[in-house]
C-alpha positions as CSV (number, residue, x, y, z in Angstrom):
1,M,-69.2,-84.1,-108.0
2,C,-71.1,-81.7,-106.1
3,N,-73.1,-79.1,-107.1
4,Y,-73.1,-75.2,-106.5
5,S,-75.7,-75.3,-103.4
6,Q,-73.8,-78.0,-101.6
7,F,-70.4,-76.0,-101.9
8,K,-72.2,-73.1,-101.0
9,L,-73.4,-75.1,-97.5
10,Y,-69.8,-76.8,-97.0
11,K,-68.0,-73.3,-97.3
12,E,-70.4,-71.6,-94.5
13,Y,-69.9,-74.9,-92.2
14,T,-66.3,-74.6,-92.9
15,L,-66.4,-70.6,-91.9
16,K,-68.3,-71.5,-89.3
17,N,-65.8,-73.6,-87.4
18,F,-63.0,-71.7,-88.6
19,L,-64.5,-68.8,-86.4
20,L,-65.3,-71.4,-83.5
21,L,-61.9,-72.9,-83.6
22,M,-60.6,-69.1,-83.7
23,I,-63.0,-68.1,-80.8
24,L,-62.0,-71.4,-78.6
25,A,-58.1,-70.6,-79.3
26,L,-59.0,-67.3,-77.9
27,V,-60.7,-68.1,-75.0
28,I,-58.2,-70.9,-74.1
29,V,-55.2,-67.9,-74.8
30,S,-57.0,-66.1,-72.1
31,C,-57.9,-68.4,-69.8
32,G,-54.2,-69.2,-69.7
33,D,-52.5,-66.0,-68.7
34,E,-55.4,-65.4,-65.8
35,E,-54.0,-68.8,-64.4
36,D,-50.5,-67.6,-65.0
37,V,-51.6,-64.6,-63.1
38,E,-53.0,-66.4,-60.4
39,T,-50.6,-69.3,-60.2
40,T,-47.8,-66.3,-59.7
41,N,-50.4,-64.5,-56.9
42,I,-50.4,-67.6,-55.0
43,S,-46.9,-67.9,-55.2
44,N,-46.2,-64.5,-54.1
45,T,-48.3,-64.7,-51.3
46,N,-47.3,-68.4,-49.7
47,E,-43.8,-68.2,-50.0
48,S,-41.9,-68.0,-46.7
49,V,-39.7,-64.9,-46.6
50,E,-37.6,-64.6,-43.8
51,I,-37.5,-60.9,-42.0
52,A,-34.3,-60.5,-39.8
53,E,-35.0,-58.7,-36.6
54,P,-33.7,-55.3,-36.6
55,T,-30.7,-55.1,-34.5
56,A,-30.0,-52.4,-32.1
57,T,-26.9,-50.4,-32.6
58,P,-25.1,-49.8,-29.4
59,I,-25.6,-46.2,-28.9
60,P,-22.3,-45.3,-27.0
61,E,-22.0,-43.6,-23.5
62,P,-21.3,-39.8,-24.0
63,T,-17.6,-39.3,-22.3
64,A,-17.5,-36.4,-20.1
65,T,-14.8,-33.9,-21.7
66,P,-12.9,-32.9,-18.8
67,I,-13.3,-29.5,-17.8
68,P,-9.5,-27.8,-17.1
69,E,-9.5,-26.5,-13.6
70,P,-9.5,-22.8,-14.6
71,T,-6.4,-20.9,-13.7
72,A,-6.3,-17.7,-12.0
73,T,-4.8,-15.2,-13.8
74,P,-2.7,-13.0,-11.7
75,I,-4.2,-9.4,-12.2
76,P,-1.3,-7.0,-12.3
77,E,-1.2,-4.2,-9.6
78,P,-1.6,-1.0,-10.9
79,T,0.8,0.8,-11.7
80,S,0.9,4.7,-11.3
81,A,1.6,7.3,-14.0
82,N,3.9,8.9,-11.5
83,Y,6.9,6.7,-11.5
84,P,9.8,6.5,-12.4
85,V,10.2,10.0,-10.0
86,T,13.0,11.4,-9.3
87,I,13.2,13.7,-5.8
88,T,15.9,15.4,-3.8
89,D,16.0,14.7,0.1
90,K,17.1,16.8,2.5
91,L,21.0,15.6,2.0
92,N,20.4,17.1,-1.6
93,Q,20.5,13.4,-2.7
94,N,19.1,12.7,-6.1
95,I,17.1,10.0,-5.6
96,N,15.9,7.7,-8.7
97,I,12.5,5.5,-7.8
98,T,11.2,3.3,-10.7
99,N,8.2,1.8,-8.3
100,K,6.0,2.5,-5.8
101,P,7.8,1.3,-2.8
102,K,6.2,-1.6,-1.0
103,K,8.9,-2.5,1.5
104,I,9.7,0.4,3.5
105,V,12.3,0.3,6.7
106,S,12.2,3.3,9.1
107,I,15.1,3.5,11.0
108,S,14.5,7.1,12.7
109,P,10.9,7.8,14.8
110,T,10.8,11.2,12.5
111,A,10.5,9.0,9.5
112,T,8.6,6.2,10.6
113,E,6.0,9.4,12.0
114,M,6.1,11.2,8.9
115,I,5.3,7.8,6.8
116,Y,2.3,7.0,8.9
117,K,0.8,10.5,8.8
118,I,0.9,10.6,5.0
119,G,-1.4,6.9,5.1
120,G,2.4,4.9,4.4
121,E,3.5,1.8,6.4
122,V,6.6,0.1,7.4
123,I,8.0,-3.3,7.6
124,A,10.6,-3.0,10.0
125,R,11.8,0.3,12.2
126,D,14.1,1.2,14.8
127,R,13.6,0.5,18.1
128,A,12.3,4.1,19.6
129,S,9.5,4.1,16.7
130,V,6.5,3.5,18.6
131,Y,4.0,5.7,17.3
132,P,1.4,5.3,15.7
133,L,0.8,2.1,18.2
134,S,-0.3,-0.2,15.0
135,V,4.0,0.2,13.5
136,M,4.8,-2.0,16.8
137,K,3.5,-5.0,15.5
138,H,6.7,-4.4,13.2
139,P,10.0,-6.1,13.7
140,S,12.8,-3.9,15.3
141,I,16.2,-3.5,13.5
142,G,18.2,-1.7,16.6
143,S,18.6,1.5,17.5
144,A,18.4,4.6,15.1
145,Y,21.8,5.3,16.3
146,S,23.2,1.9,15.4
147,P,20.5,-0.1,13.1
148,N,21.4,-3.4,12.6
149,M,22.6,-3.8,8.8
150,E,22.1,-7.7,8.6
151,L,18.4,-7.3,10.3
152,I,17.8,-4.7,7.5
153,V,18.9,-7.0,4.5
154,E,16.8,-9.5,5.6
155,Q,13.8,-7.6,5.1
156,S,14.7,-7.1,1.7
157,P,13.8,-3.7,1.4
158,D,13.1,-1.2,-1.8
159,L,13.6,1.8,0.3
160,V,15.1,2.9,3.6
161,V,14.0,6.2,5.0
162,M,16.4,8.0,7.5
163,E,16.8,11.2,9.1
164,A,19.3,13.7,8.1
165,L,20.7,15.6,10.5
166,T,21.8,12.5,12.7
167,Q,21.9,9.5,10.5
168,A,23.8,11.0,7.8
169,R,26.5,8.3,8.2
170,F,24.9,5.5,7.2
171,V,24.2,6.9,3.6
172,G,27.3,5.2,2.2
173,E,26.5,1.5,3.7
174,F,23.5,1.9,2.2
175,Q,24.5,2.5,-1.4
176,K,27.0,-0.2,-1.3
177,L,23.9,-2.8,-0.6
178,G,22.2,-1.0,-3.7
179,I,19.1,0.0,-1.1
180,P,17.7,3.2,-2.1
181,T,17.7,6.1,0.7
182,I,15.9,9.2,1.3
183,A,17.1,11.6,4.5
184,I,14.1,13.6,5.5
185,R,14.5,16.6,8.5
186,A,12.7,18.4,11.3
187,E,14.3,21.1,12.2
188,S,11.6,23.6,11.3
189,L,8.2,23.7,10.1
190,I,9.7,24.1,6.7
191,D,11.8,21.1,7.2
192,V,8.7,19.4,8.4
193,T,6.5,20.3,5.6
194,E,9.3,19.7,3.0
195,S,9.9,16.7,4.3
196,I,6.4,15.1,4.6
197,N,6.0,16.5,0.8
198,I,9.4,14.3,-0.2
199,L,7.8,11.3,1.5
200,G,4.7,12.4,-0.5
201,S,6.2,11.9,-4.0
202,A,8.1,9.0,-3.1
203,L,5.2,6.9,-2.2
204,D,2.5,8.2,-4.7
205,L,0.6,9.7,-1.5
206,G,0.9,13.3,-2.9
207,E,-3.2,14.2,-2.4
208,N,-2.2,12.7,1.2
209,S,1.0,15.4,1.7
210,E,-1.0,18.2,0.9
211,K,-3.7,17.1,3.3
212,A,-1.3,16.5,6.1
213,I,0.6,19.9,5.5
214,T,-2.5,22.1,5.6
215,E,-3.8,20.5,8.9
216,I,-0.3,21.3,10.6
217,N,-0.3,24.8,9.3
218,Q,-4.0,25.3,9.9
219,K,-3.5,24.4,13.7
220,I,-0.4,26.2,14.1
221,D,-2.0,29.1,13.0
222,S,-4.7,29.2,15.1
223,L,-2.2,28.5,18.0
224,K,0.1,31.2,17.2
225,S,-3.0,34.3,18.2
226,L,-3.3,32.5,21.9
227,V,0.4,33.3,23.0
228,N,1.6,37.2,24.0
229,Y,4.8,36.2,26.2
230,T,7.3,38.7,25.8
231,E,9.9,37.6,28.5
232,E,12.7,35.7,27.7
233,I,12.6,31.9,28.2
234,L,15.2,29.2,27.7
235,I,14.4,25.4,26.8
236,L,16.9,23.4,28.7
237,I,18.3,19.6,28.3
238,S,20.7,17.8,30.7
239,D,22.9,14.5,29.5
240,A,24.1,11.6,31.6
241,D,27.2,13.5,32.9
242,R,24.7,16.5,34.4
243,N,25.9,18.7,31.8
244,I,23.3,21.6,30.9
245,Y,22.2,22.2,27.2
246,A,20.1,25.1,26.1
247,A,18.0,24.8,22.9
248,K,18.8,27.3,20.0
249,P,16.0,28.4,17.8
250,E,17.6,25.9,15.1
251,S,16.9,23.0,17.1
252,Y,13.0,21.1,16.9
253,A,12.3,22.4,20.2
254,G,14.0,25.7,19.7
255,A,11.9,26.1,16.5
256,V,8.5,24.9,17.9
257,A,9.3,28.2,20.7
258,K,9.8,30.2,17.8
259,L,6.5,29.7,16.1
260,F,5.0,31.9,18.8
261,N,7.9,34.2,18.4
262,L,9.3,34.1,22.1
263,N,12.6,35.5,22.7
264,N,14.8,32.7,23.2
265,G,17.9,33.3,25.5
266,A,20.3,30.7,23.8
267,E,19.8,32.6,20.2
268,G,23.1,33.5,18.4
269,M,25.0,31.0,20.8
270,E,27.6,28.5,19.1
271,D,26.5,24.9,19.0
272,M,28.3,22.9,21.8
273,G,27.5,19.6,23.0
274,P,26.0,16.1,21.5
275,Y,22.6,17.6,20.7
276,P,22.7,19.7,17.3
277,G,20.8,23.0,17.7
278,Y,22.2,22.8,21.5
279,T,24.5,25.0,22.8
280,L,26.3,24.1,26.4
281,W,24.4,26.2,29.1
282,T,27.0,26.6,32.4
283,A,26.7,28.4,35.6
284,E,28.4,31.2,34.8
285,K,26.2,31.7,31.6
286,A,23.1,30.8,33.8
287,A,24.3,33.6,36.3
288,I,24.5,36.1,33.6
289,S,21.1,35.4,32.3
290,D,17.1,36.1,33.4
291,P,14.9,34.0,31.6
292,G,11.3,34.9,32.6
293,F,10.1,30.9,32.0
294,I,12.2,28.0,31.7
295,F,11.2,24.8,29.9
296,T,13.0,21.9,30.8
297,I,13.4,18.3,28.5
298,S,14.3,15.3,30.8
299,P,15.0,12.0,28.2
300,A,15.7,9.9,30.8
301,P,13.2,7.7,32.4
302,E,12.0,7.9,35.8
303,P,13.4,6.8,38.2
304,A,15.7,9.5,36.8
305,P,14.6,12.9,38.6
306,K,13.5,15.4,36.0
307,L,15.6,18.4,35.4
308,S,13.0,20.7,36.6
309,T,13.2,19.6,39.9
310,M,16.8,19.5,39.9
311,L,17.7,23.4,38.7
312,P,16.9,24.5,42.1
313,M,19.9,22.5,43.7
314,I,22.2,23.3,41.0
315,P,24.6,26.7,41.6
316,G,23.8,29.3,38.9
317,F,20.3,28.4,38.3
318,N,19.1,28.0,41.3
319,R,19.3,32.1,41.5
320,L,17.2,32.3,38.5
321,T,13.9,34.3,38.8
322,A,12.2,31.8,36.7
323,V,13.5,29.1,39.2
324,T,12.7,31.1,42.3
325,T,9.1,32.2,41.2
326,G,8.0,28.5,39.8
327,N,8.1,29.4,36.4
328,V,9.5,25.9,35.4
329,A,8.0,23.3,33.2
330,E,8.4,20.0,31.9
331,L,7.9,19.4,28.3
332,D,7.3,16.0,26.9
333,P,10.5,14.4,25.6
334,V,8.9,12.5,22.8
335,L,7.7,15.3,21.3
336,F,10.3,17.7,21.9
337,M,13.5,15.2,21.5
338,Q,13.0,11.8,20.6
339,A,10.1,11.8,17.6
340,P,10.5,15.7,15.7
341,G,7.8,15.8,13.4
342,P,4.5,15.7,12.1
343,R,3.4,16.3,15.9
344,M,4.9,19.8,15.5
345,A,1.3,21.3,16.2
346,E,1.1,19.0,19.3
347,A,4.4,20.2,20.7
348,A,2.9,23.7,19.8
349,E,-0.1,23.3,21.6
350,L,1.7,22.1,24.6
351,I,3.8,25.2,24.7
352,E,0.8,27.5,24.4
353,S,-1.1,25.8,26.9
354,I,2.0,25.9,29.6
355,L,2.5,29.9,29.2
356,N,-1.4,30.3,29.3
357,E,-1.5,28.7,32.9
358,K,1.0,31.2,34.3
């Protein structure tokens, strides 16, 4: 049996051992934890991990988006506020024109010259339309006295322009074909200016027509003061049968002479013969007249003789004072007979120059 001192020593010993054991256990636990951590770290470091190489995703080549070819957008031609227009021509026809005429056929030199005078153009013409020269490039549709309707239809015209006095008979034929037709006239200065005005309205060339009319009137006015001839005059023409006709003031040639207030010996006579505004002038009429000056028109081309050279050989005419004194002069058949119209001022200028030379 032990004593209290021994028990006390034993108790202290035991307690020390217990504390040592506890400390040892804690150390072991701590070391175990460190080993585990290290093992884990080593395992993570040495483990072989295959990392796949990244494969490039092919980028598709850009495909060109087809660009459509640009299509030309038709540009509409400018329309004029002046259409539709209704005009009254020199046959008192009321013609309704819905659009600006683009394909014009002229069947008269008078019509052709008026159209070109105001800046218009034709696509076909009659055979005698030769002025201005640029009109010659267009095809002919035959004679003004007998135009070829088939050739005209082939041109698909949207307007035909004719001369009222000599071509009125064709109006019905064009109406049957459904082709608008305008008739103009040039038997006086008023006719010329009115006809130019009509075409200006029909072709939407009003400013040009006004300018042309002003130009014609101004030139004629300047010529009037230059002529002071008081004696009687005659304007004579001969046909193929050698009949002689005198131009009345109602004819184009007579109208030009009337601009100067010339005393026309055929005034008041009855129309006779193939030429509108002319009267038959026989040897008997010639014998009782005594013009101071005679103008002659010779439509037939050379080698046909000029009427002025034939008068001294024709009975009744060869005794006239104008013939015996040489007061006879030829007028241009184109200006005075074949193509009356906007060149009226040029015709007047020719008369003025002839009278002032005598």
